[in-house]
matplotlib code that plots the C-alpha trace (Angstrom):
import matplotlib.pyplot as plt

x = [1.4, -2.1, -3.7, -7.3, -8.8, -11.0, -13.9, -11.8, -9.1, -6.7, -5.2, -4.4, -2.0, -3.9, -3.2, -6.0, -5.3, -7.6, -10.1, -13.6, -15.9, -18.1, -16.7, -13.2, -10.6, -9.3, -5.8, -4.5, -0.7, 1.2, 2.9, 4.9, 4.0, 2.8, 0.3, 3.2, 3.4, 0.5, 1.8, 2.2, -1.2, -2.9, -1.3, -2.4, -6.0, -6.0, -4.9, -8.0, -10.2, -10.7, -10.5, -8.1, -7.2, -4.4, -3.9, -1.4, -2.9, -3.0, 0.5, 2.3, 4.1, 2.3, -1.0, -1.8, -1.8, -5.0, -4.0, -5.9, -7.3, -8.6, -8.8, -12.6, -12.1, -10.5, -14.1, -14.5, -11.5, -12.4, -16.1, -15.0, -12.7, -15.6, -17.9, -15.2, -14.5, -18.2, -17.6, -20.7, -19.2, -15.7, -13.6, -10.9, -7.5, -5.1, -1.6, -0.1, -1.1, -3.5, -5.4, -7.5, -8.3, -9.6, -11.8, -13.1, -14.2, -16.7, -18.8, -18.9, -22.2, -20.7, -18.3, -18.9, -16.0, -12.4, -9.1, -6.5, -3.0, -0.9, -3.0, -2.6, -5.0, -6.2, -3.9, -4.7, -7.3, -7.3, -6.9, -4.1, -0.6, 0.0, 3.8, 4.5, 6.6, 7.4, 10.9, 12.6, 12.2, 8.4, 8.6, 10.6, 8.3, 5.0, 6.5, 7.1, 3.7, 2.1, 3.8, 2.2, 2.8, 5.9, 7.7, 6.9, 7.9, 11.3, 11.7, 11.0, 13.6, 16.2, 15.5, 13.6, 15.8, 17.6, 14.3, 14.0, 16.8, 17.0, 17.8, 17.1, 20.5, 20.2, 16.6, 17.4, 19.8, 17.3, 14.6, 16.9, 15.0, 11.6, 12.1, 12.9, 14.2, 11.1, 11.2, 14.9, 14.4, 11.6, 13.7, 16.7, 14.2, 13.4, 11.0, 13.7, 13.9, 10.1, 9.7, 12.6, 11.2, 7.8, 9.5, 11.4, 8.2, 6.0, 8.5, 9.8, 8.0, 7.7, 7.1, 3.6, 1.7, 3.7, 3.3, -0.4, -0.8, 1.0, -1.1, -4.3, -3.2, -2.7, -6.2, -9.6, -10.3, -13.8, -15.8, -16.8, -15.3, -18.3, -20.6, -18.9, -21.4, -19.5, -17.2, -13.7, -10.7, -7.5, -4.1, -1.1, 2.2, 4.1, 7.6, 6.4, 8.1, 6.3, 2.8, 2.9, 0.3, -1.5, -3.0, -4.8, -6.0, -7.4, -9.1, -10.6, -12.0, -13.6, -15.0, -18.1, -17.7, -13.9, -12.1, -8.3, -5.9, -2.8, 0.3, 3.1, 6.6, 5.5, 6.6, 5.3, 6.6, 6.8, 3.0, 2.1, 4.8, 3.8, 0.1, -1.0, -2.9, -5.0, -5.7, -6.8, -9.1, -10.8, -11.3, -12.7, -15.1, -16.4, -17.0, -19.1]
y = [28.5, 29.3, 27.1, 25.9, 25.2, 22.1, 21.6, 19.2, 21.9, 20.4, 22.6, 21.8, 23.5, 24.6, 26.3, 28.0, 29.4, 32.3, 31.9, 33.0, 30.1, 27.6, 24.8, 23.5, 20.8, 19.3, 17.8, 14.9, 14.5, 11.3, 9.3, 11.0, 14.4, 18.0, 20.5, 22.3, 19.2, 20.8, 24.3, 24.2, 22.5, 25.2, 27.8, 26.0, 25.7, 29.4, 30.2, 28.2, 30.1, 27.1, 27.2, 24.6, 23.8, 21.6, 20.6, 18.6, 15.5, 15.1, 14.6, 16.1, 19.5, 21.6, 19.8, 18.3, 14.6, 12.5, 9.2, 6.1, 7.8, 5.6, 6.4, 7.2, 9.6, 12.1, 13.1, 14.8, 17.1, 17.7, 18.4, 21.1, 22.7, 22.7, 24.4, 27.0, 27.8, 27.9, 25.1, 23.3, 21.1, 19.5, 17.0, 15.1, 14.4, 12.1, 11.0, 7.7, 7.5, 10.3, 8.1, 6.2, 9.5, 10.9, 7.8, 8.2, 11.7, 10.2, 9.5, 13.2, 14.6, 17.6, 15.4, 15.0, 12.7, 11.5, 11.2, 8.8, 9.2, 6.0, 5.4, 2.3, -0.5, -2.2, -4.3, -7.9, -8.7, -12.0, -10.7, -8.1, -8.8, -5.3, -5.5, -7.4, -5.3, -2.6, -1.6, -3.3, -0.2, -0.6, -4.2, -3.2, -0.3, -2.1, -5.1, -2.8, -1.3, -4.7, -5.2, -2.1, 1.6, 1.0, -1.0, 1.4, 4.3, 2.7, 1.9, 5.5, 6.8, 4.4, 4.7, 7.9, 10.6, 11.6, 12.7, 15.4, 17.3, 15.9, 18.3, 17.9, 16.7, 13.8, 12.7, 10.0, 8.3, 8.7, 6.9, 3.9, 1.0, 2.8, 4.6, 3.5, 5.2, 7.3, 8.9, 9.4, 11.4, 13.4, 14.2, 15.3, 17.4, 19.7, 18.0, 17.1, 20.4, 20.7, 17.1, 17.4, 20.6, 19.0, 16.1, 18.5, 20.5, 17.4, 15.8, 18.9, 18.3, 14.5, 11.3, 11.1, 11.6, 9.0, 6.5, 7.1, 6.7, 3.4, 2.1, 3.2, 1.4, -2.0, -1.8, -1.7, 1.7, 2.0, 2.0, -0.4, 0.4, -1.3, 1.3, 4.3, 5.8, 9.0, 9.0, 7.9, 8.4, 6.3, 7.1, 4.7, 3.9, 0.7, 1.9, 2.4, 0.7, 2.7, 1.7, -1.0, -0.9, -4.0, -1.6, 0.5, -2.6, -3.8, -0.5, -0.5, -4.0, -3.1, 0.4, 0.3, 3.7, 3.7, 4.5, 3.7, 5.7, 3.4, 5.1, 2.7, 3.8, 6.3, 6.1, 7.4, 10.9, 11.3, 10.4, 13.7, 15.7, 15.0, 14.6, 17.5, 19.3, 16.2, 15.4, 18.9, 18.9, 15.8, 17.5, 20.7, 18.6, 16.8, 20.2, 21.3]
z = [16.3, 17.5, 20.1, 20.1, 23.5, 23.9, 26.4, 28.5, 29.0, 26.4, 23.7, 20.1, 17.7, 14.7, 11.3, 9.4, 6.0, 6.6, 3.8, 5.0, 4.4, 6.2, 4.0, 4.6, 4.1, 7.4, 7.2, 9.4, 9.5, 9.5, 12.3, 13.6, 12.3, 12.9, 11.5, 9.6, 7.3, 5.4, 5.1, 1.3, 0.9, 2.9, 0.7, -2.5, -1.1, -0.3, -3.9, -5.0, -2.6, -0.3, 3.4, 4.9, 8.4, 9.8, 13.4, 15.5, 17.0, 20.7, 22.1, 19.1, 19.3, 21.9, 21.5, 24.9, 25.3, 25.4, 27.0, 25.8, 22.7, 19.9, 16.2, 16.3, 19.3, 16.9, 16.0, 19.4, 18.7, 15.1, 16.0, 18.4, 15.8, 13.4, 16.0, 16.9, 13.3, 12.2, 9.6, 8.4, 5.7, 5.4, 3.6, 5.5, 4.0, 5.9, 5.1, 6.4, 10.1, 9.4, 6.9, 9.5, 11.3, 8.0, 7.6, 11.1, 10.1, 7.7, 10.8, 11.7, 10.4, 8.7, 6.7, 2.9, 2.1, 2.9, 1.0, 2.5, 1.1, 1.7, 4.8, 6.9, 7.1, 10.3, 12.5, 13.5, 10.8, 8.9, 5.4, 5.8, 7.1, 8.5, 8.6, 5.4, 3.0, 5.6, 6.5, 9.4, 11.6, 11.5, 12.5, 15.6, 16.4, 16.2, 17.9, 20.8, 20.7, 20.9, 24.3, 25.7, 26.6, 28.8, 26.1, 23.3, 25.5, 26.1, 22.4, 21.5, 23.9, 22.7, 18.9, 18.0, 19.6, 16.4, 14.8, 17.5, 15.9, 12.4, 9.5, 5.8, 4.9, 7.3, 6.7, 4.1, 6.4, 9.3, 7.3, 6.8, 5.2, 5.2, 1.9, -1.6, -4.8, -5.4, -1.9, -2.0, -5.3, -3.8, -0.7, -2.8, -4.8, -2.0, 0.4, 3.0, 4.8, 5.3, 6.5, 8.9, 10.3, 10.8, 12.8, 15.0, 15.7, 16.3, 18.7, 20.4, 23.6, 23.8, 21.9, 23.4, 20.2, 18.4, 21.2, 21.4, 17.6, 17.7, 20.6, 18.8, 15.5, 17.2, 18.7, 16.9, 15.4, 16.9, 13.7, 10.9, 7.5, 5.8, 7.5, 5.7, 3.3, 2.3, -0.8, 0.0, -2.3, -1.7, -3.1, -3.1, -4.8, -4.8, -3.9, -0.3, 2.6, 5.3, 4.2, 1.5, -1.2, 0.2, 2.8, 0.2, -1.6, 1.7, 2.4, -1.1, -0.5, 2.8, 2.2, -0.1, -1.6, -2.0, -5.2, -5.4, -7.5, -7.7, -9.0, -9.9, -9.0, -6.4, -2.7, 0.6, 0.2, -3.6, -3.9, -2.1, -3.6, -7.2, -7.0, -4.7, -7.4, -8.4, -4.7, -3.9, -7.0, -5.6, -2.3, -3.9, -6.0, -2.8, -1.2, -4.2]

ax = plt.figure().add_subplot(projection="3d")
ax.plot(x, y, z, "-o")
ax.set_aspect("equal")
plt.show()
């Protein structure tokens, strides 16, 4: 996968669908994840004549680590990608752990809007119980993150190893209590191999990106949701045990321009699998 060199010497994996345009969609993968998560989306955007770029966040795949990064610091990396690719206008789309990063992008001056797909809300706020409704695996993981880098590093090495080599036929078992019926159906319907491959790629070098995401999520994001002035579209289902629907309701409450599309019966994975066309249509309308 092509590497993009940043001013501080770090490199990021990057996928560009090759459409010649100064407008683009920038995709932020989940936690854990990898740029390849968005392969089908980049192809669909290309078919519509829209430029689309996905990247692997610092510490995932062969993207170099950025220790101590916060959510808002993503704008430094994205800003340099925009400069290097001559992009003057973009929409950010983020899934799950990529959701907060897409919202951070609304503070980049070239951004015209964000779409958060089952994106997490903030940790440690009075009006959202971050872990309520999540599968037991997430309770253990974030419990470790709250104790600091050394503890979450140990937790990853003891618990996350199987995802480094997971294959499609094993992905449902690997998710354990984090998925419900809607996501099991989506995985049995063909999404399993692609998601498993993205985990293998994202974690091939280390767990660093995953660790740094978790540490960033239990700290302040570095921006005020109430200060977002760009359009924000939120998508969420209620059969989601990775990011329960309370998170999107919380985001809708705190982002002045937010519009929530709530889809009963959809899960964390099935939401994207079934509604890609409508989500891309929103992004294209924002770019216009």
